[in-house]
C-alpha positions in Angstrom: 0.2 -0.4 0.2 1.2 3.4 -0.6 -0.2 6.8 0.8 0.6 9.8 -0.8 -0.5 13.9 0.7 -0.7 15.5 -2.9 -3.9 15.7 -4.6 -3.6 14.5 -9.0 -6.8 15.8 -10.9 -7.8 11.9 -11.4 -8.3 12.8 -7.5 -11.4 14.2 -8.0 -13.5 10.7 -9.5 -11.9 8.4 -6.3 -12.9 10.5 -3.8 -16.4 10.8 -5.3 -15.7 6.7 -6.2 -14.4 5.6 -2.3 -18.6 7.3 -0.8 -20.4 6.9 -3.1 -19.7 3.2 -2.9 -20.2 2.9 1.2 -23.2 4.5 1.0 -23.3 6.3 3.4 -23.8 9.2 1.9 -26.4 11.6 0.3 -25.6 12.7 -3.1 -25.1 16.5 -2.3 -22.7 15.5 0.6 -20.1 13.9 -2.3 -20.2 16.7 -4.1 -19.0 18.9 -1.1 -15.7 16.7 -0.2 -15.4 16.8 -3.8 -15.9 20.3 -4.0 -12.7 19.9 -0.8 -10.1 18.4 -3.4 -11.4 20.5 -6.3 -10.4 24.0 -4.3 -7.3 22.3 -3.3 -6.9 21.8 -6.8 -7.2 24.3 -8.0 -5.5 26.8 -5.3 -3.1 24.1 -3.5 -2.5 23.4 0.1 -2.7 27.0 1.9 -4.5 28.9 0.1 -7.8 26.6 -0.2 -6.9 25.3 3.4 -7.9 22.1 3.1 -5.4 18.9 3.1 -5.5 15.1 2.1 -3.8 12.1 2.3 -4.1 9.3 -0.1 -4.3 5.5 0.2 -4.0 3.6 -3.1 -3.0 0.0 -3.4 -1.8 -1.6 -6.8 -2.0 2.6 -7.8 -5.9 2.3 -7.5 -7.3 5.5 -4.3 -9.0 3.4 -1.9 -9.6 5.4 1.3 -8.5 9.3 1.9 -8.6 12.0 4.5 -9.0 15.4 4.4 -8.1 17.9 7.2 -6.9 21.4 7.9 -7.0 23.6 10.9 -10.2 24.6 12.2 -10.7 28.6 11.5 -9.4 31.4 14.2 -8.6 28.3 16.0 -5.4 28.5 18.6 -4.6 24.1 17.1 -7.8 22.5 16.0 -8.1 20.9 13.4 -10.7 19.4 11.5 -11.1 16.5 10.2 -13.5 16.9 6.8 -13.5 13.2 5.5 -12.1 10.0 6.6 -13.7 6.9 3.5 -12.3 3.6 2.5 -14.0 2.6 -0.8 -16.1 -0.1 1.3 -14.0 -3.3 -0.7 -11.3 -2.6 1.2 -13.3 -1.7 4.5 -11.9 -4.0 8.1 -8.2 -4.5 6.6 -6.6 -1.0 8.5 -6.7 1.8 6.3 -8.7 3.5 7.9 -6.6 3.3 11.1 -3.8 4.2 8.8 -5.4 7.2 7.8 -6.2 8.1 11.0 -3.4 8.0 12.3 -1.2 9.7 9.4 -3.5 13.0 9.7 -2.8 12.8 14.1 1.2 13.0 13.3 1.3 15.5 10.0 -1.4 17.6 12.5 0.7 16.7 14.6 3.9 18.3 13.7 2.2 21.3 12.2 1.7 22.4 16.0 -2.0 21.2 16.2 -3.4 20.2 19.4 -6.6 19.0 18.8 -8.9 17.0 16.0 -12.6 17.8 15.8 -14.6 14.8 14.1 -18.5 15.3 13.7 -20.4 12.3 12.5 -24.0 11.5 12.2 -25.9 9.9 14.7 -28.3 7.3 12.5 -28.2 4.2 12.6 -25.9 3.4 10.0 -23.5 5.4 11.4 -22.5 3.2 14.3 -20.1 1.5 12.5 -18.7 4.9 11.9 -18.9 6.4 15.8 -17.3 2.8 17.0 -14.9 3.1 15.0 -14.3 6.4 16.5 -14.5 5.2 18.9 -11.9 2.6 19.2 -9.1 4.9 18.0 -8.8 7.0 21.4 -11.4 10.0 19.9 -13.8 11.1 23.0 -17.2 11.5 22.2 -17.8 15.4 23.7 -21.7 16.0 22.2 -24.0 15.1 20.8 -27.1 18.4 18.9 -30.1 16.9 19.0 -31.8 16.3 15.4 -28.9 18.5 13.5 -28.9 17.1 10.3 -32.7 16.5 9.9 -35.6 14.6 11.8 -34.2 11.4 14.1 -30.7 13.0 12.6 -28.5 14.3 15.5 -24.3 15.1 15.0 -22.1 13.8 17.2 -19.0 15.3 17.5 -15.2 14.0 19.2 -12.5 15.4 19.8 -9.0 13.7 19.4 -6.2 14.9 21.3 -2.7 14.6 19.5 
């Protein structure tokens, strides 16, 4: 497996494929994820504020993380996206991507990683993943995304 931190134009399709393969995300959410990658490709890491780590196997992108410094904070970062295509789940790729994201954030002087996810039952494995990887559940905002869909917020200290 190979990891890289520089986006390529072909990653746009790969990101959409990864997120669509999970069955978790609405079309408008996938559009947001793609737009962050497009902004990074157009403006670069510094101007866009979005950093990426891409996981590849056999020259195919199979997972990625997208994160960035939280504006107006001293040392907080947001993990915007962490995804692994459905065919490669359960192989530890998500854990590796999260660990690499933590390391990068620490190298940049970050101390806190804020992670938001959904409260729908479909997202139970996602919430368990964050708990198992040392993230602390710090808040739940009822009905945030819609009826029966809370926002669940985790904190990972680095």
